[in-house]
MARFIVO-577168 format. One record per atom (N, C-alpha, C): residue in three letters; x, y, z. Coordinates in steps of 0.05 Angstrom, whole numbers, plus 5000, padded with zeros to 4 digits. Atoms other than C-alpha are relative to their C-alpha. Layout:
% MARFIVO-577168
alaXYZ ...
END
This chain:
% MARFIVO-577168
met501350265008 met327058257270 met499849825025 asn500350204978 asn324257757321 asn501549754992 ser498450245005 ser328957167327 ser499349795021 tyr500650224981 tyr327956487359 tyr501950015024 lys498049984979 lys334156657401 lys499150205022 asn500849804981 asn330457217436 asn497549925015 ile502450044984 ile325457137493 ile498950285007 his501249734996 his320657737498 his500350075030 pro499649934972 pro322158127562 pro497449995017 gln502550014985 gln314758107582 gln498949725004 phe500950284997 phe314257347577 phe500049915029 arg500150134973 arg311956997640 arg499049724997 leu500950284999 leu311056257655 leu498949945027 asn501450054975 asn305956077708 asn500550225020 gly499849774982 gly306556777736 gly502750115005 phe497249924995 phe314156827737 phe501250124975 arg498649875023 arg317957317692 arg502849885000 leu497550155002 leu324056927668 leu501750114978 thr498149945021 thr330257137631 thr500749744986 lys499350245014 lys333156657581 lys501649815018 asp498450174982 asp338256407633 asp498249875021 glu501850114980 glu332756327685 glu498149784988 leu501750195014 leu328455957634 leu501549744996 cys498350245003 cys334255477621 cys500149845027 lys499950134973 lys334655337697 lys497349875006 ala502650114995 ala327155237702 ala499549754983 thr500350235018 thr327454757642 thr501449765012 phe498550224988 phe332754337677 phe498449885023 asp501650104977 asp328254287739 asp497649844990 leu502350145010 leu322254087697 leu500749724990 ile499150265011 ile326053527662 ile500849815023 lys499050174978 lys329153277727 lys497849925020 glu501850054978 glu323353337776 glu497050024992 gly502749955008 gly317053487736 gly498449744995 ser501850225007 ser311053047722 ser500449934970 ser499650085027 ser310452697655 ser499650234980 tyr500549785019 tyr307353297618 tyr501950235004 glu498049794995 glu312153777652 glu502749934988 lys497550095012 lys318153367629 lys499950064969 thr500349945029 thr315453427557 thr500450304994 ile499649715002 ile315054177566 ile502950085002 gly497149944996 gly322154207593 gly501749914977 leu498550105022 leu324853787536 leu499750184975 phe500449825023 phe321654237484 phe501450275004 ile498749744995 ile324054887516 ile503049974997 ser497150055003 ser331054587521 ser500849994971 glu499450025029 glu330854417447 glu499750274986 trp500449745012 trp328155107430 trp502450195006 leu497949814992 leu333755457468 leu502849914992 asp497350085008 asp339555047439 asp500950154975 asn498849855023 asn343955297382 asn499249904973 asn500950115026 asn340754877328 asn497750174989 pro502149835011 pro336655337282 pro497649844990 glu502150175010 glu332254747262 glu498749845023 ile501450174980 ile327154327300 ile498349804985 thr501550215013 thr323853667282 thr497349955014 leu502750034989 leu316353587292 leu498749754989 gln501450255007 gln311852967290 gln497250074991 thr502849965009 thr305452967249 thr498249815016 ser501850154983 ser299152687281 ser499349734988 gly500650265013 gly298152117230 gly497049964996 thr502950025004 thr290752267218 thr499349854974 thr500750115026 thr290652087144 thr502149814989 gly497950185009 gly296851657139 gly501949955023 lys498150064979 lys302951437177 lys501250265011 ser498849774987 ser305651937227 ser502950024990 lys497349965010 lys312152247202 lys501250245013 lys498549784988 lys317452737223 lys500750214978 ile499449785019 ile318453417189 ile501850205014 thr498149814989 thr324153897201 thr499450284991 phe500549725006 phe322954647204 phe502250185011 gln498449804988 gln327055267216 gln498450125024 lys501349884977 lys325555547285 lys498950274993 gln500949735008 gln324956227252 gln497249994987 ala502750035012 ala318855967213 ala497949985022 met501950014978 met315455817280 met499750275012 val500249734991 val317056517303 val498150164982 asp501749855019 asp313856797240 asp497149915002 ser502750104996 ser307756347251 ser498850135024 ala501049874975 ala307056617322 ala499350294996 leu500649715006 leu307457337297 leu497550034984 ala502449995016 ala302057197246 ala497549955017 thr502350054982 thr297456917300 thr499550245017 gly500349764984 gly298857517344 gly498750234985 asn501149795017 asn297157987287 asn497049954995 phe502750075007 phe290757617268 phe498150035024 phe501750004976 phe288057557339 phe500550245018 glu499549754986 glu290758237362 glu501049945029 leu498850064974 leu294857937419 leu502350205005 lys498049814993 lys299558407456 lys501649915024 pro498450074977 pro305158357508 pro498450025026 glu501350034974 glu302658157578 glu497149904998 asp502650145002 asp296157857551 asp500349735014 thr499950264987 thr294557237591 thr499249784981 ala500650225018 ala294456567556 ala500149745016 leu500150264986 leu292755857578 leu500849784980 cys499350245016 cys296255237549 cys498949755013 cys501250254989 cys292154607560 cys500249784980 leu499650215020 leu294554207500 leu502749875005 pro497550144996 pro300053677501 pro502350134983 val497949875014 val306753977483 val501749814983 asn498650195018 asn309153347448 asn499050034971 phe501049955027 phe305053587387 phe500150304994 ile499449735009 ile305454227347 ile498150215012 ala501849804989 ala299254567375 ala500950105028 gly499049934974 gly302054547446 gly502650154999 lys497449865004 lys309054737423 lys499650294992 met500349735010 met306455347387 met498850195021 met500949834978 met302855597449 met502450125016 leu497649914987 leu309655637482 leu501650204983 val498549825017 val312955957422 val498650274998 arg501549745000 arg307456487418 arg500650165025 ala499549864975 ala308656647491 ala502950125000 phe497249905002 phe316256707479 phe500250254983 val499749805021 val315457147418 val498350255006 leu501849784996 leu309457577437 leu500050125028 gly499949904973 gly310957667510 gly497549955016 leu502450074986 leu304857307536 leu500649905028 asn499950114973 asn303557127609 asn498649734999 leu501050275006 leu302756377598 leu499849835025 asp500350214980 asp299855887648 asp499749744986 ile500250275012 ile300455147634 ile498749825020 val501350194983 val295754627661 val500349724987 glu499750275011 glu295953877652 glu497949954978 pro501950045022 pro292753697585 pro498249775005 asp502050214998 asp286353307595 asp497450094988 ser502649945013 ser279053307574 ser498450225014 tyr501449794985 tyr276953817627 tyr502050225009 pro497849824994 pro282154367622 pro499450245019 leu500749764984 leu278254917659 leu498949925028 lys501350094975 lys276054497719 lys501150145024 asn498949864976 asn280754857767 asn500750294994 ile499449735008 ile280955527731 ile498050205013 gly501749794988 gly278356147767 gly500950284993 lys499149745009 lys281656717730 lys499550024970 lys500649965028 lys280557027661 lys502649994983 tyr497750025018 tyr285156907601 tyr499350144974 ser500449865026 ser285957317537 ser499849804977 phe499750185023 phe287556717494 phe500449715009 cys499750294994 cys287055957494 cys499449844975 ala500550195022 ala287155367445 ala499149745013 met501150264990 met282954737456 met499249824976 thr501250195019 thr280554117420 thr496950025004 pro502950004996 pro272954047408 pro499149865025 met500950144976 met272453537464 met500550175025 gln499549824977 gln275754017513 gln497950225001 val502049785001 val271054567490 val497349905011 lys502650124992 lys264954117499 lys499949975030 asn500050054971 asn267053947570 asn500550265016 ser499449744986 ser268454687587 ser497950214995 ile502049815008 ile262055017562 ile499250195023 gly500849844977 gly260155247632 gly502050205011 lys497949824989 lys266755597644 lys501450164978 leu498649865022 leu268455897576 leu499950305003 his500049714995 his266756587603 his502750105011 phe497349934991 phe273856567632 phe501950054977 ile498349975023 ile276656577561 ile498950234982 glu500949785018 glu276457207517 glu500049914971 lys499750095027 lys279056907452 lys500849705000 leu499650294999 leu278756157439 leu500449904972 ile499750135026 ile281655777380 ile499649705004 ile500850284997 ile279155067367 ile501149854976 gly498850165022 gly282854537326 gly500549725009 gly499350294994 gly285253817324 gly498049814986 ser502050165015 ser278753547294 ser497750194993 lys502249835010 lys272453807260 lys498050075022 leu502049904981 leu267554217301 leu497349924991 asn502750085010 asn260553927299 asn498050235004 ser501949785001 ser254454357288 ser498650055027 asp501349974974 asp251354217357 asp501750175018 leu498249854983 leu257454487393 leu500350294990 glu499849735011 glu257955077346 glu497650175008 lys502449854992 lys250755277362 lys500250105028 lys499749924973 lys252455287435 lys502050235003 leu497949794998 leu258655717424 leu499050274990 val501049755011 val254956237383 val498750175021 asn501549854980 asn250856437444 asn501650065025 leu498249954977 leu256856497491 leu501650264996 pro498549755003 pro260857137505 pro502849974989 val497350055011 val267456807484 val500250054970 lys499549985029 lys270256997416 lys501449754991 ser498950265007 ser271356307387 ser500449974970 tyr499350045028 tyr274556087322 tyr500849714996 glu499050265009 glu275455427286 glu502450064982 thr497649955016 thr282455387257 thr500449804978 tyr499250195020 tyr284955077193 tyr503049975003 ala497350044991 ala291554767211 ala501149734993 ser498750265002 ser296654217202 ser502950045010 thr497149984992 thr303754057225 thr501650124977 glu498549905023 glu306154197154 glu499950314997 thr500249715001 thr303754917161 thr500550145027 leu499449894973 leu306055007233 leu497450115013 thr502749954990 thr298854997259 thr498550184980 his502049885018 his293655467231 his501150214981 ile499449795020 ile294155877168 ile497450154994 ala502649875004 ala286756077170 ala498249945024 ala501850044977 ala281156147221 ala497250094991 arg502849945006 arg273556167217 arg498650075026 lys501449924976 lys269756567269 lys497449835002 ile502350174996 ile264356127299 ile497450164993 gly502349865010 gly257856307265 gly500350084971 asp499449945029 asp261256477198 asp500449734986 lys499650245016 lys261955977141 lys502949984990 asn497450005014 asn268656177111 asn502450035018 phe497549964986 phe275756117135 phe501450254988 lys498549775009 lys279956757131 lys502949965005 leu497150054999 leu287456737118 leu501450185021 leu498249844984 leu292656967167 leu501950164982 pro498249845017 pro297857477142 pro502049834986 asp497850125016 asp302957287089 asp499449724990 ile500950265011 ile298956687064 ile498550044974 ala501649995025 ala296356576993 ala499049724994 ile501250265005 ile291956016968 ile499049974971 ser501150075026 ser289655676904 ser498949715003 thr500950285000 thr286754996885 thr501449854977 asp498850165021 asp289554416845 asp497749884982 gln502050115019 gln285954006790 gln497849845014 arg502050154985 arg282253606843 arg498050195015 gly501649814984 gly279454236876 gly501150025029 cys498950004973 cys284054146936 cys501750255005 leu498749754992 leu287254726974 leu503149974996 val497149985002 val294354926956 val500950265015 ile499349784982 ile297855377007 ile502850104992 asp497449865005 asp303455876991 asp500650165025 ala499349864975 ala306656067057 ala503150025001 pro497149985004 pro313756307040 pro501650025027 arg498549984975 arg315556457113 arg500249735014 ile500050264987 ile314055737131 ile501349794983 ser498950215018 ser315955327070 ser500950134973 asn499049915026 asn320055447007 asn498449904977 gln501750125021 gln315155026968 gln497150035008 lys502949994994 lys307655066961 lys499149735012 ile501050234985 ile303854587006 ile497349914988 thr502550105012 thr298654156970 thr498649825020 thr501550154980 thr293253887016 thr498049814986 asn502250185009 asn287753367009 asn497350115009 asp502549874991 asp282453867032 asp498550134976 leu501749885021 leu276954016982 leu498850265010 val500949734991 val275254756985 val498650144977 glu501149825019 glu271255286949 glu501250285006 leu498849744995 leu275155936941 leu497950214998 lys501949794999 lys270856526960 lys501250274992 ser498549765008 ser276157066949 ser502949935003 glu497250054997 glu283657136951 glu500749955029 arg499450034972 arg283257137027 arg498049825015 glu502050174986 glu277356667042 glu499449754985 phe500950255012 phe275255957029 phe498049855017 leu501950184986 leu269755467047 leu501149724999 trp499050274999 trp272054787070 trp497749804995 leu502150195008 leu268154207038 leu500449735012 gly499450274989 gly271653587065 gly502749904990 arg497550125008 arg277553127055 arg499649854974 phe500150145026 phe278952876984 phe500149705004 asp499750294996 asp280952197011 asp497649885015 asn502450114988 asn274252137047 asn497649994981 val502349995018 val269852276986 val499249724990 ile501150265008 ile265351686968 ile498850034972 asn501150005027 asn263951546894 asn498049764999 ser502050214998 ser257451156898 ser498250014975 gly501550015025 gly254650966830 gly500350254983 gly499549765016 gly257751586799 gly499250265015 ile500749764983 ile255052056854 ile502150045021 lys497949934979 lys260352406896 lys498650095025 leu501149934974 leu258552426969 leu502250115018 phe498149884982 phe262052877019 phe499349935029 pro500750094973 pro262152527087 pro499850225021 glu500149794979 glu263653147128 glu497550174999 lys502649855003 lys257553507099 lys497749845012 ile502250184990 ile253052907116 ile500249985031 glu499650024971 glu256152847186 glu499050255014 ala501049754987 ala254553577201 ala496950005002 leu502950015000 leu247253447184 leu498949795020 leu500850214981 leu247052837230 leu500950055029 ala498749954975 ala250953137288 ala498150015024 glu501949974978 glu244853317330 glu498349765004 lys501850244999 lys241452647317 lys501249765013 ile498650244991 ile246752167341 ile501750075025 pro498649924975 pro249252197414 pro502749885004 tyr497450144998 tyr255551787401 tyr501950104978 arg498149945022 arg261851877360 arg499249844975 phe500850155024 phe260551687288 phe501550134976 phe499149885025 phe262851797216 phe498649864977 ile501050115025 ile260551677145 ile502449904984 gly497850115015 gly265151217105 gly499049854975 gly500750155024 gly265350837039 gly501349735001 ile499050275002 ile266050087031 ile499349894972 ser500450125027 ser266449656968 ser497249884997 asp502750115006 asp259849476935 asp500049904971 ser500050135026 ser258749016875 ser498550164979 ser501649865019 ser253449446842 ser500750304998 leu499449705000 leu255250166863 leu502950064998 gly497149954999 gly262750076865 gly500850065028 glu499549924973 glu262650406933 glu497350085012 lys502549914987 lys256950496982 lys500650145027 ser499549854975 ser256350977041 ser498849845024 val501050134976 val255650697111 val500350205024 leu499849854975 leu254351027178 leu501249825021 val498650164980 val259250777230 val499850145027 ile500549884974 ile257450907303 ile501649855021 glu498550124978 glu261850787364 glu498149955023 ser502050054980 ser256650457407 ser499149714998 glu501550255002 glu252949817424 glu497750054981 lys502249975019 lys247449687374 lys497550115013 tyr502549894990 tyr241150097384 tyr498350094977 glu501949925021 glu234950327346 glu500250304996 leu499949715005 leu235951007313 leu497350124997 pro502649875004 pro230251507314 pro499149994971 pro500950025028 pro225851467251 pro500650244984 asp499549765016 asp227352187232 asp502950074997 val497149945000 val234952137237 val501050094973 phe499049945026 phe235852187162 phe498350204984 asn501949825013 asn230452697147 asn501350234985 his498649775012 his235453247129 his501749924976 leu498350105021 leu239052817078 leu498449954975 asp501450075024 asp237352737005 asp500449694995 lys500150295003 lys236352026977 lys502849884995 tyr497350105006 tyr243651966954 tyr501750015025 glu498449974976 glu246452197021 glu499349805022 lys500950194979 lys242551697063 lys501849764999 pro498250235000 pro247451147084 pro498549744994 lys501250255009 lys246050467055 lys500049795023 glu499950204978 glu247850107120 glu501050155025 ile499149894974 ile248850267194 ile501649785014 ile498250194988 ile254649927229 ile500850115028 phe499249934973 phe256149937304 phe502749885007 val497350094993 val263249887329 val500550065030 pro499649954971 pro265249807403 pro501950245006 glu498049794994 glu271250277398 glu501550074974 phe498549915024 phe274550697343 phe503049995004 phe497149974999 phe281850667326 phe500650314999 glu499449724998 glu285051347342 glu503050054996 thr497349904999 thr291351747331 thr500750075029 glu499249924973 glu295351977392 glu498550255008 thr501449754993 thr291552637388 thr497049965001 gly502950054996 gly284752297391 gly498350024974 lys501549995025 lys282852357317 lys499349714991 ile500950275009 ile278951767288 ile501549924975 lys498750115023 lys282851327240 lys497949864983 arg502350105015 arg277151237191 arg500749754984 asn499350225018 asn280750777142 asn500649745016 asp499550234983 asp283150317198 asp497449885011 val502550104991 val276150267226 val498549854978 leu501450135022 leu273150107158 leu501349744991 lys498650245008 lys278449587142 lys499349765019 asn500650214980 asn276549207206 asn497149935002 ile502850064999 ile269149197193 ile499449754984 lys500850255013 lys266348517176 lys497150034991 ile502749985011 ile260248557130 ile498949724996 asp501350265004 asp255447967133 asp499149964971 
END
């Protein structure tokens, strides 16, 4: 059985093969002398190697207040094994970590390397992670923004997983024509990152091993992951089950707009508008005296005139009732838009 106490003998960090004792020494040096992001890496490795079988993780706070959740380290090992199985990763495969290690996605890149025996390189997490990269990697995880800024160098990556925020259709079209095998992941801190992945170009998410799914009365995804949690995890993600192992993601339940009795799915509308609007934007709902709630298009930009055909792909109900320009969106620490906070601060004339 793979245990969190074991470091795979083929594991390498930035080209160096390290025993557990050597890793402890390297960790001390990172904490004492490293840069800000290296100190974070050192602190996590130190926590991973201590004798406490549990570890506390911070959620991103996308849909509510950020909170702390405690997991068994063994559950993170099992999650790493499932990822290795799904993406066919093997010892000595090269991997690049370009995500901040103060959140679960970055932490899990390290855990996968420990468990699977990956040769892991770590670079400072920023919006242009491949700017100084000149070698090929078997595996990497990025945010959509990092992917967008790395299009010209993605041939250095064999398998790429993308998460942290929704992938827009414009970026997906670019990825389909590239040689990299890229996947959008379905993930959360509560599930120790991804429990499913969707190959770019496909519509449905496919489950990783040892995961079962169902839906609740709202139509939201319920996850049964016994190796991760003793209880089923109920999400706020509206899905359509396609089989026991596949589902189609429709959007967030808490984002659905009920406008005059018509249910509108913002994420679906946003996908149709992605190629038409060159700035960050989202569709939201605000109070309306006649409809109860009306849909608005909120754009992070100075006011400008939208092209006349921008809403051509929408039906009459999906077309937003108002366009609002906001200088800057509120964000979580991981760069996700805090929709509710933005909407609360909008002043309607």
